[in-house]
FIDO-528005 format. One record per residue (C-alpha): residue in three letters; x, y, z. Coordinates in pm, 1 decimal. Layout:
<rs>
   aa         x         y         z
  ala         X         Y         Z
...
</rs>
This chain:
<rs>
   aa         x         y         z
  met   -1362.2    -705.8    2392.1
  lys   -1258.3    -343.3    2483.6
  phe    -920.3    -223.6    2389.2
  pro    -676.7    -137.9    2504.6
  gln    -586.8    -455.9    2724.3
  tyr    -277.9    -473.2    2912.9
  arg     -70.8    -785.5    2998.9
  lys     281.2    -869.6    3107.6
  ile     513.3   -1143.5    3087.5
  ala     557.6   -1370.2    3403.3
  asn     924.7   -1290.2    3432.7
  gly     875.9    -932.4    3437.6
  lys    1075.0    -841.5    3149.6
  ser     817.7    -725.2    2913.6
  val     494.6    -532.8    2940.3
  tyr     221.6    -523.5    2663.6
  lys     -31.1    -240.3    2572.1
  ile    -285.1    -427.7    2317.8
  thr    -470.9    -197.9    2106.0
  gly    -665.0    -438.1    1862.3
  phe    -652.8    -810.9    1752.8
  asp    -377.8    -721.2    1510.9
  gln    -153.0    -474.9    1713.0
  phe      31.0    -401.9    2037.4
  thr     306.5    -199.7    2172.8
  glu     577.8    -395.9    2371.9
  leu     808.8    -235.3    2621.1
  gln    1093.8    -475.0    2673.6
  arg    1361.4    -444.6    2970.8
  ile    1708.0    -507.8    2845.0
  gly    1961.3    -478.8    3113.8
  thr    1906.1    -125.0    3243.6
  arg    1727.1      -9.8    2916.6
  asn    1366.1     -19.2    2821.5
  val    1317.3     -73.9    2435.0
  leu     962.4      17.9    2305.7
  tyr     847.8    -166.1    1995.2
  gln     527.7    -110.0    1813.5
  ile     390.4    -434.5    1617.4
  lys     135.4    -459.6    1356.9
  ala      74.5    -829.1    1338.3
  ser      82.0    -931.7     956.3
  thr     205.6   -1290.1     978.6
  tyr      15.4   -1586.9    1161.2
  phe     256.2   -1619.1    1446.7
  glu     213.5   -1260.3    1569.4
  lys    -158.5   -1304.6    1540.8
  val    -142.3   -1619.7    1754.6
  arg      87.6   -1421.0    1992.7
  ile    -186.1   -1160.4    2041.8
  gln    -464.9   -1414.4    2083.6
  glu    -227.3   -1604.4    2355.6
  met    -170.7   -1252.8    2552.8
  leu    -561.9   -1172.8    2541.2
  asn    -648.0   -1520.1    2654.9
  leu    -376.8   -1517.2    2928.5
  val    -200.8   -1826.0    2809.8
  asp     105.9   -1884.4    3023.5
  pro     337.5   -1691.9    3067.1
  tyr     112.8   -1378.8    2987.9
  leu     -50.2   -1237.5    3293.7
  met    -288.5    -932.0    3347.0
  ala    -110.3    -616.7    3424.3
  asn    -197.2    -281.8    3592.4
  pro    -296.2     -49.7    3320.5
  glu    -158.4     284.9    3511.8
  glu     163.3     109.4    3553.6
  ile     194.6      34.9    3210.6
  glu     113.9     355.5    3074.1
  thr     327.9     525.4    3310.4
  leu     619.5     294.1    3158.9
  ile     521.0     328.6    2809.8
  asn     511.4     730.7    2827.9
  thr     844.2     760.1    3010.1
</rs>
């Protein structure tokens, strides 16, 4: 699998840039603000979450790379 991979959550409140099997960036919409998180998976739960994103397990969906890069870099 090539990285980065891009995902979004079905409710539209979070988008993800997955940069490896153990790390990702999340941009979360809270009200009118965006909050950026850098996650380095160190727990089993976090690693399972990344696998679910990569495998498109509900509620994760494919996302447009250009759109996510624009959101993250603004």
